[in-house]
C-alpha positions as CSV (number, residue, x, y, z in Angstrom):
1,X,124.4,166.9,113.8
2,X,122.2,168.5,111.4
3,X,118.8,166.8,110.5
4,X,118.2,166.8,106.7
5,X,114.9,165.5,106.5
6,X,112.3,167.5,107.7
7,X,109.5,166.3,110.0
8,X,106.0,166.1,108.0
9,X,102.9,165.9,110.4
10,X,100.4,165.9,107.2
11,X,98.0,163.6,106.2
12,X,98.1,162.4,102.8
13,X,95.1,160.2,101.6
14,X,95.9,160.1,97.8
15,X,99.3,158.4,99.4
16,X,97.7,156.3,101.6
17,X,95.4,155.1,98.9
18,X,98.4,154.7,96.8
19,X,100.4,152.3,99.2
20,X,97.2,150.1,99.8
21,X,96.4,149.7,96.1
22,X,100.2,148.7,95.8
23,X,99.9,146.6,98.6
24,X,96.8,144.6,97.2
25,X,98.6,144.4,93.9
26,X,101.7,142.7,95.3
27,X,99.0,140.2,97.9
28,X,97.6,139.3,94.1
29,X,100.5,138.6,92.2
30,X,102.0,137.0,95.0
31,X,99.0,134.8,95.3
32,X,99.0,133.8,91.4
33,X,102.9,133.5,91.7
34,X,101.8,130.8,94.7
35,X,98.9,129.0,92.3
36,X,101.3,129.1,89.5
37,X,104.3,127.5,91.3
38,X,101.9,125.3,93.0
39,X,100.4,123.8,89.2
40,X,104.2,123.3,88.8
41,X,104.9,121.6,91.8
42,X,101.8,119.2,91.0
43,X,103.0,118.8,87.6
44,X,106.7,118.0,88.7
45,X,105.4,115.3,91.1
46,X,102.7,114.2,88.9
47,X,105.3,113.3,85.7
48,X,107.7,111.6,88.5
49,X,105.0,109.5,90.0
50,X,104.0,108.8,86.0
51,X,108.3,107.9,85.3
52,X,108.1,105.8,88.8
53,X,105.1,104.1,87.4
54,X,107.1,103.4,84.0
55,X,109.9,102.2,85.7
56,X,108.0,99.2,88.2
57,X,106.3,98.2,85.0
58,X,109.4,98.1,82.9
59,X,111.0,95.8,85.9
60,X,107.8,93.6,86.1
61,X,108.3,93.1,82.3
62,X,112.1,92.0,83.2
63,X,110.9,89.8,85.5
64,X,108.1,88.0,83.2
65,X,110.7,87.9,80.4
66,X,113.2,86.4,82.7
67,X,110.9,83.3,83.7
68,X,110.2,82.7,80.6
69,X,113.5,82.2,79.5
70,X,114.5,80.1,82.5
71,X,111.6,77.9,81.5
72,X,113.1,77.9,78.0
73,X,116.3,77.5,79.1
74,X,115.2,74.4,81.1
75,X,113.4,73.0,78.3
76,X,116.1,73.1,75.9
77,X,118.3,71.3,78.4
78,X,115.9,68.6,79.3
79,X,115.6,68.1,75.4
80,X,119.9,68.3,74.9
81,X,120.0,65.9,78.0
82,X,117.2,63.5,76.2
83,X,119.3,64.2,72.6
84,X,122.8,62.7,74.1
85,X,121.7,60.1,76.0
86,X,118.8,58.9,74.2
87,X,120.4,55.4,73.2
88,X,122.0,54.5,76.5
89,X,119.1,55.9,78.4
90,X,119.1,52.2,80.4
91,X,122.4,52.4,81.3
92,X,122.6,55.5,82.6
93,X,119.5,55.3,84.6
94,X,121.2,52.1,86.0
95,X,124.2,54.4,86.7
96,X,122.3,57.2,88.4
97,X,120.4,54.9,90.4
98,X,123.3,53.5,91.7
99,X,125.0,56.8,92.4
100,X,122.2,57.9,94.8
101,X,122.0,54.4,96.7
102,X,125.9,54.8,97.1
103,X,125.5,58.8,98.3
104,X,122.3,57.9,100.5
105,X,124.7,55.1,102.2
106,X,128.0,56.8,102.2
107,X,125.2,59.8,104.2
108,X,123.7,57.4,106.4
109,X,126.9,55.7,107.8
110,X,128.7,59.1,108.6
111,X,125.3,60.4,110.5
112,X,125.6,56.6,112.3
113,X,129.1,57.5,113.1
114,X,129.1,61.1,114.3
115,X,126.0,60.1,116.4
116,X,127.7,57.2,117.9
117,X,130.7,59.5,119.6
118,X,128.3,61.8,121.1
């Protein structure tokens, strides 16, 4: 096989200096690129943390407003109940008391019979 590229043993100081400058330029370009990339990642991270903070704040607002809505609904339910039962309040309380006594008695008897069989 024929070697088409001759062997050259000549020292080229200008080429070595040029290659050194080229290497320095590439190194500084990569350093600048890495710094800009790092700044971009910092900006993305800051944006993500800000977005997460906004979502958390929105969630807290929803929970807070839901609590207020539940309390208002309870107050309106109580008012509706008072308006509907108002003139029959004594009769209602009497029947409610009887219902509670009957339920408690039923539970007591059931538990007494269940414990007796053991």
